[in-house]
N, C-alpha and C positions, 0 to 999 in steps of 0.2 A: 591399582586394581584393574582387572580386565574390563574391557568395553565390549558388551554383548549387543551386537546389532546386525551382523551379517550372517547369512546362512552358508556361505562358502568362503574361500580364502580371500583375505584382504590383499589387494595388489599394490596399494599406494596410500600413504598418509601425507597430509600437508597442514601445517599450522598457518593460521591467518597472520598477516603482517604484524598485528598487535598482540598475537598469541592468545586471544580471547576465544578463538574457535579452532576446532580440529575437524578436518574434512577427511573422510575415508571413502575409498571406492573398492569394489570387489568383483570377483568372478560371478557373483550372483546378480550383477548388473544394477546394483543399488548404490545410491549415494547417501551417506550418512553424515550429519553435521552434529558435532558435540560442542556444548558450551562449557567453558571453563568456569568453575565456581570454587569459592573457598569452602573447604570441608571442615566439619567439626574437628577440633583438635589441631587446627592450624595448617593442615595439608591442603592439597588441591584435588578436585575431582572433576571429571568430565561427564556431563549429563546429555543424553540424546535430546537434541533440540529440533531435529527435522530429518526426514527420510524421504527419498524418492525411489520407489521400486521401478524396475524396468526403465531406467533412465536412458539406456541404450539397447540396441538389439542384440549385441554380443558383449563379451567380457569387457569391463572397463579396466584399462591398464594404468592410467595415470590421471593426476589432477594437479592443478596449480592455481594459486591465488593471484589476482591482479594486485598491484601495489596499493591501491585504494582500500582493499579489503571488502569491497562491496560487490565484487564479481569474482567468479572462479571459472575455470575451464576443466572439462573432462575429455579424455581421449580414449577411444574404444577400438576394438578389433572390427567393429562395423564400418570402419574407415571414416568416422565422423568425429570432429571436435565440436563440443557444444559449450557455449558460454552461458553461465547461469548468474542471475542477480539475486541478491538477498532481499 
């Protein structure tokens, strides 16, 4: 199923090291965090667990998880890399 959270094009997706979370960044400058859950019928679904609007001043191009899964980084056209903690 589609994940509806951004107002503009998604530029990057990244799964956490344990695959329990999905991070998305977008041209709308938002960061969205989805939590993986078991769906009825035996499938998997991702539910919006958090969102940061205007996380950067310009489009966010990339994101990556730290190996621990407790931090991630975002990189933007505003020339900043920001590190975030869960």
